[in-house]
Phi, psi and omega in degrees: 000127185241152174298154176216159181291153175308140181082004178287318187080198178259121181234126176270136180238119183271098179296339179273357180233051179056039174061027180298136189252135178236114181284143178278073177224165187301325184290346179263006179293128182262309182202154179219127172213270174273356181202170176250128185241148173246150177214141175216124183046045173083358178264123187261138167234118184248160178057058184269343197297322185293313182293318178296325175299318182294322179299313182296314183296336178261359181075029182265118184262333188226126178190147169256131181249117177266130177232146177256015174198188192277346189244135169288133186300139181282335181053241179262014178084008179230188174263002183300316182293331174291322176300315181299318181295316177297319181292322179296319184283332184082152181249148175237136177279124179271158190291329182285140176296142181291137176261126174258161170254103185274125181280126188260333178206158187300147168220132181228148174232135177227127173227104183067235178264010178260135186219147165208144179223145175232134187225156180295145175193160182279340179226177180261118176223157185227138170233136184220138178233140179229163178206108178239138182280067177224138185305333181262000175241285183064221179263125179227144172223142175220142176230137178214149170255129182280076182210160174052037179075008185295335177294317182296316187278329196248338187238316191309323185274000180286125189266158175291159178222163183203165185254125185303321180296342180262001190297316184296313178302317184288325175291326176296333180272001179084016180258169175046032180293336175264004184290142176205178181282355173274339187230018182200135172285119184260119178260131172271184180301328185222017180191204180237132184280339184223062182290171005264169169288149176278334172226148176303327177248046185303328183300308179290329179292326177293325176298321177296317180302316177296312181303313181299324179293315182291326180285347172305337181289357165300332186089353179208158180285138183268154165245103183178172179249127182243128178242130180228144181225106179051037191288297183089166189301320184299316180287323175306309183284332177299312186291330175298311183290333182288318181290319182292336181282345181231106188295349181285346181271344184203157175214150179279131175223166174240147180224112176302312188288343182254004192298322181234007190301328187255014173274150174288093193308324185297340185254009190264121177259126182274135180302149178295000000 
């Protein structure tokens, strides 16, 4: 991860392909199933959501991400290692004001029992609900406002999860080839194969983590309230593209008083 000039946004750079760059924006979304992938002129960047989520959670607007292959490393299955890397490197407040995308009116999408809605609000907050027929999950809901370091304490460490009984089928589909008990909470029919959980409701918190990463494809931090119910990557990215397609749903604004209010201040280095 490298610093970038104001206005750059988040850009992935494939060092193995002559430094070809793919911007982390909605129009470059390639496919979504169990992860969110970007593609530009046939160059693929897969599994982007955890790193993009960490950038939003830490208030990073501009960065270059260099990769020597098509996939962002899964690491421990959460955003925690990325947060640690960003904290170690340090953050710098840039001179240009941050541009936000302010939601102006509600937009909702529903597909069967899957739902996502975005609503006007003065700050950025997320609510997510899930319902899995598993004794350790069932119905879970979590809501968080992305301010005062809440992302780092409440969301970043939540790991991705999967069901042991689905492993063979997913491998046959070419998925989860890098999955292991070191980077995924593995659920058996009635328990967990690799306890303990990091949060009692780690499953829904990870869905919040994924959602924040997918909504980073707006290209800007949003001012709005997002409500999701069993939504998934496809619906996350769909609502981004729909809102960007119609300018009546959102507008770009700058806010002096909010520019660094939600950054982890202890890690913020002010520019000279």
